[in-house]
N, C-alpha and C positions, 0 to 999 in steps of 0.2 A: 413203842409198848402197844400187840398190835387188841390186847387186854383191855388194856388203861382204854381202848379206844369202844372193844365192844359192852366197855361197862358204862359207858357215854352214850352211845349208842338204845343201850336197854332202859339206861335211867331216862333220858329223853323219852322212849314207847312210852316208858313205865307212868309216865307224867301226861299224856297224851292219856290217855280214859278211865274212868269210875274204876276206880278198886276193885269190885263188886263181879268190874268184865272175864274177875280170875287172875293168873299168875303169869307175866308176861315171861314169853320162850323162843327164844331163836331154832329155826327150822328153816337149816343150810346143808344147799346142794353143791356136794365140794368136788371140783371134778383130782383126779388124784395127784395129776400130773398134768404140765400146758397149761392152758386158758379158760375161759368159760365164761365169756363176756362179748357187747359185738361187735368187738374186732375181731373178733372168731371161733363167730358165731351166728355171723347175721339171722340166714334165717331160720336158724334157731327162736330168736328175737324176735323176728317180726311175731311167728308167729307165738311165740308169750306174749308178745304186746296186742297184737285179735283176744290171744284168751284175761286178758288183765283191764282192759275196751271191755269186753261182755259185762268182768263177772260186775256184780252187784254190792259193797258191804255193806248193806243195811243187814246181812244176816249171819256179817262175821263183821269184827277190828279186827287189821291186819297192819305192813305193810309189809312191798316189794322196797330190797336193796341186791343191787348191782354191785355183783363182787367180782373183780381179774380173775381166783380161783371161782366163783360159781355164785345164780344167785342168794338170800335167805328170804326168807316167810319170817320178818315177828311177827306175831302172836299171842290170843290172854287162852290158856285152854283150863276149861272155867272146872271148880268139881260142882259135881253135881249129885245128888244120893249116894255117896261115902264113891261116884267115881269120876272117871272125868269123858269130857265132852269138848272133840273135836266134830269143827265143824266140815261138813259132806267140803263144803266148797272150800273149805284151809285142803283134803286128803287131794278131790280134786282140782286143785291151781300144782297141788307137788305132782302131781302123775301130767299136767299139761306139760310140765317144765320137762318134765324126764322126757313126758312122744315130744318136743318140741326139740330136746337134744338130738334123743335117735335123726327124728327127720332131718331135719338142718343135715345131719351127720350125714345121708344117703344125698343131703344137692349140697355137696359138697362140703360142709365147715368143718374145720384143723383145730384140734387134736379128736383123734381116737377114743380119750380114755376115759376107763370108768370112771364114775363116779359117786359117792358117796350123799347120800341122805346120814345129817348130826346131828340131837339137838341137846344144847344145850341154853346158860339158866344164869346167870347169876343170884348165889342165896343169898339172904336178911344180914349177912353177915360178908358180906362180899366177896368170899369163895366163887370162886371158879368151876361153873360147873360142865363138862362136856363127854359124851357121847355116840363114837355113832354105831347107827342099828343097822344102816345094809348100805350093801354098795352094789352097787347096778351097773355093768355093760355095752353099749352101746347094742348093745344086736340081742341082749337078753332082753322075754317076758316082763312086762311092767304089771304088775300083779296088783294091783291096790285095792286091797282082800287086806295085803299083806306090808304091803307098805304102813295100811290099819290102824291094822295087830300088833307091827313095834312100837307106833311111835305114842300109841297108849299102854304099854308094858312100855316104854321107857319110861316117860310121862307118872306113867305110876308108879316103881321105880322112886324116883328121884322125890318124886313128892308125899312119899314114905319116908325118907328118909329125912324131908327136910321134919317133917310132925316127929322124928324123931328125938330130932337137933331141938327141937323148942319144948 
């Protein structure tokens, strides 16, 4: 079952870095229908690969995972002064993936279905949490500030629920 695979992936990612980095989350960019991987979106992945190779991991710790349904970014969300910190590098990576998809489609990549940005996490009790925070069509304007706001809002809500359960 894919949830078991996800749990293992998050567990392994969680072991890779000290706990003071924050709480491991998955930010999934999932295509509504069809596929969004190298085979069907080679032009988009050329752009994504260039962006990833130029990205310095020194200011954030993440893992980029490729899946048939779209990429996933495993990242730590840090709690700082009662708020949630999501590095600019991660926001920029999400925007870069979305723009690469759009640009890839304009250069011939298929399919053309919309993307969803989904935040997922495994609670300490093993409960799976998933929230679709945004849907973006291939011709929609990519609003970096809106993406940042929605990600933080979702993460804050999840963190509040986590605090209530402990």
